[in-house]
N, C-alpha and C positions, 0 to 999 in steps of 0.2 A: 294262105296265099303263097304261091311259088316264089322262090328266091329269084330276084333279078340280078344280073351282073352289070346293070347300067350304072354309070358313075354320075353323081351329081356334084357340082362344084359349090361348096358352101364354106364360108369362113376361110377361104384360101386353102382348103384341104380337100382331097378327093374323098368322096364318101360313097361306099357301096350301099345303095338303098335296099333295105329289107322290107320295110312296111311303113305305113303312115296312118295317122289318125287325125280326126278333127277335134279341136278344142274350141267350141263355140257355145253360146248360151243354150242352144237347143240340142247339141250333140257333143258330149265330152265324156271321157273315160270316167264313169261314175265311181270306179274304185278309188279315184283320187280325192273325192269329196262329195258332200251332199248337194252342192250347188256349183255354179260356174265360177264365182269368185274364189271359192275354196279350192277348186281344182286348179285354178290359175296360181293361187298362193302356194300350192304344193311344188310348183315349178319356179316360184319367185317371179311370176309374170304379172303385169298389170292386167286387169280384166277388160281388155279391149272390146269395144262394142261389136265389131265384126268378127272377133275371134281370131284363132290362129290355126295353122296346120303344123302338125308335129311329124317330122320325117326321121325315122329311126334307122340307123345303119352303122356300118363299121368303116374305120379308116384303113389305110393300107397295112397298118400294123395289127389290125384286128380289134382295135379299141372301140368300145361302144360310144356312140355320140347321138344326141338328139338335137336336130336342127329345127329351130322354131322359125317359121316364115309367116308373113302376113298375107300371102296369096292363098286364101282359103279355097277359092274356086278351083285352083290347080290341084290341090290335094283331093278335093271332092271328086273331081273328074277321074283322077288316078284310082281312087278307092272304088268308084263305080265300075271302072273298066276291069280292075282286078276281080271284083265280085262276079263279073260276067265271064271270067276266064280269058279275058283279052290282055294282051301285052300293052304296057304303057310305060314310057320312059319318063320317070319323074325327075326332072332336072330343074330345080329352083334357080331362079336368077339371083345372083349375089345381092342385088338391090332389094330383094324381098326378105333377106335373112334378118331376123330380129335378134337371135342369139344362137350360139352353138354350145349346148350344155353337155358335160361329160355324163356318161351313163345312160340308162334307159329307165323311164318312170313306169314302164309296163313290162311284163314278162314276154319275151320273144323266143319262140321255139325253133327258129331257123338261124342260119349263119351264112355269111357270104362265102362263095367258093374261092379257093385259091389264096386265102389269107389265114392268119392264125386264128385260133378259137376266140370267141368273144371274151373280152376282159375289160375291166375299167381302165381308163387312161391313167398314167402315172402322174404324180404331183408336178412333174416338170412340164407337162403339157396341159394341165388343167388348173385353173386358179380357184376352184371350189370343189367341195366333196361331190363325188359322182352321184347321180340320181340312181334310185333303186326302187323296184316295185314295192308297194305296201305289203306288209306281212299278212298273209292270209292263212298261216298255218294253224291259227286258232280263231275261234269265233269273235268277231268284233265288227266295227263299222265297215271296214273294207270288205270283209267276207259277206256281211249282211247285204251290202249294195250289189256285190257280184251275184248273190242269190236272187235278188230282185231282177237283175239283168237276165238271168236264165229263165225265170218265170215269164218275163215279157217275151222272150224268144220262143219259149216252148209252151205258150199259153194253152193250146189245145190239150197237151198231155196233162198239165196240172188241172185244167178245168174238168177233164174227163174223169178225174178221181172224186169229184164232189157232186153227189146227186142233189137235185133240187129239193128232194124231200128232207134233206139235212137241215134246211132252213125253214121248214114248215112248222108252225105251232101245232100242237096235238089237235087233230081234227080240223086243221086250218089249211091254208094254201101255201105254196112255195113263196109267195110274196108277203107272207105274214111278217109282222114286225119282230116276233120272237122265234126262237128255235125250240123245237120239241125235244123231249128226252129220247135218247137212244143208248142202249147198253149192249156191248158185245160180250157174250159169255162163252165159256168153254163148252157148256152143255147145250148151247144153242137155244136156250129158253127165252132169250130177250131179242130185241131188235138187232139186226145185223149191221155191221160196220161196212159200208160200201167200199172204202179204200182198202181195208185189210182183206177183202175178198177179191181184190184185183189180182191179175195174173202175176206170177213171180217176175216175168220179163218186164212188165210195166213198172213194177215197184223198183226193180234194179235200175231201170233206165232213169226214172225220175230221181232216185237217190243219188245216182252218179252225176246228174246235171246240176244239183245244188251243191255248193261247197260242203264238204263232209263236216258233220257236226262232231263235237268232241265225244269221246267214249262215255257211255252212260246216258246219252240222249234217248228220249222215248221212241218207241216204234211208230211206224206210219199209222196215224190216227186222223180220222175226219168225221167224228160223230157230232151230233147236234148238242148245243148247249142246253142245259136244263133251266137256265134262269129266265125269268119273264120280265126282267128290268133292262134287257139289252135292246136299245132302240134300233139296232141294225142287224140283229139276227146273226151274231157271230157264232161260228161253229168251233169245235175243238180243233187243236192244231193238227196239221199234217207234218210229220217230222221227216227230215231228209235221211235220218239214220235208219238202218235196218234193224230187225229184231222181231221178237214175237210177243211183246208186251201187250196185255189186254187193254182195250179202250175203257176209260173210266169217265162217267158223266162229269162234266165240268159246268160251273155256273158262268154267269156273264163275265167276260174277260176285261179286267180293269185296263190292261194295256191297250186293247182295241178301243175302248171308250176314250182313252187319253189321245190316241192317234187321231181319231175322228174329230175330237174337239180341237186339236191343234191344226188339223187340215181346214176345218171351218174357219178358224181364226185367220187363215191366209186370205180369206175373202175380204176381210175388213182391214187387215194390215199386210199388204203384199210382202212376201218373203224375198230373200236374195234371188237374183236372176238364176233360173235353171233349177230351182227347187221343185217347180211343177213343170213338167214337159208333156207334150202331146205328140203322138206319132200315128201313122196310118194303121188301120185295122180293117178286116174284111167288112164288106157292106158299107153302111153309113156310120159305123162305130169308129171310135178312136181308142188307141191304147194310151192310158194315162199313167204317168209315173210321178209320184210325189215323194219327197224325202224330208226328213226333219231330224232334230236331235234324237238319235237313238232309234230311228225307225225308217222304214221304207214301205211304200204302198204301190202296188201294181193293180190296175183295174181296166176293164173295158167299159166304156160309157153305156153300153147296152146290157151289161152283165154284172157279175159280182166283183169283189176286190180281194186281194191277198195282201196280208200285212206281215212284215218281218220286224223283229225287235232285237236290239242288242242284248237285252236281258232275257231273251228266250232262245238260247243257242240251238240252231238247226231247225227251229220250228217255223212253219208257215201257217198263219191264221186266216182262214177264209171268212169273209164277211158277206152275208146275204144282202139282197137288194133292199128289203124293208121299205118303209114309207119315206125315208130320208136320204138314203144313199144315192138314188138316181139324181135328185136335185143337187146334191153336193158334187157329184162327179161332173155334171153338166156345167156347174158354176166354175169348178176348177179348170175344166177344159177351156172355158172362155178366156181365162186369165193366163193359161199356159203358153210357154214359148213353143214354137213349132219350127221344124226344119224348113229352110227356105227352098 
């Protein structure tokens, strides 16, 4: 989004508005938490039912400030206008200001013109430590959630790497409950790995879009699981890291089974607000996002799912339709919160 030089009056100080984001049950910066209350807690805000708008900017001295307002629709209109390339003067009314917090909770790559470079306010002007973006320099919950965000945004690129045959049982159909064996070999004597055969350009693009995995992570892999006890047909991981490591057959993935079991448990015991979110997708489908302790799942209600785990750095685990996944996704979509 282009920098604006419009001034917003908030907390009795001039603020040069740089950007804004929504903090609502259906739309919040997932890097801040697995659910809406957790994201609010990161900013020491009560989880208000209607949510908040976060206005990020600089004061006349260049200091970073996050102004929290309760006029959610004002921020939503501003974001929609900016996304369409239109100018919009975001000027919150003082009466809508809930808090003026030092620092920024998210990384902002732009700065206001004509003022000093962005910096945190000094202790003489702020009565609390400044906000700072979560550390995403190493794999962990924040980076895992950012990776899930990218998959949701670039679904077609990720889905294009996974052939339906990867989820087919030997001699079966793509909808089979188990995944068949596939082995990538240097001599070419075994089944080929469809992801490792993708063009270099595609692999580079996808690897760049997911936050980089630590050194030593496996190469791009998307071969079928060799186990017959996997009820959802999980394939082997697709890694965000580059390299030339050969794909190795893997059995049923314990982490995938755990995630699916915890997601099913949400149907009986609803999780905190925002743990399951539903957004638009082409056709009659929905894009489903679910998070839990140590995991994130992105799925299309008419297609497969991708799972990321805290304990699987940089890897994306595709999960085939199988006999159970469609019903689970439909049930989760019915309970999910949706943008208004």
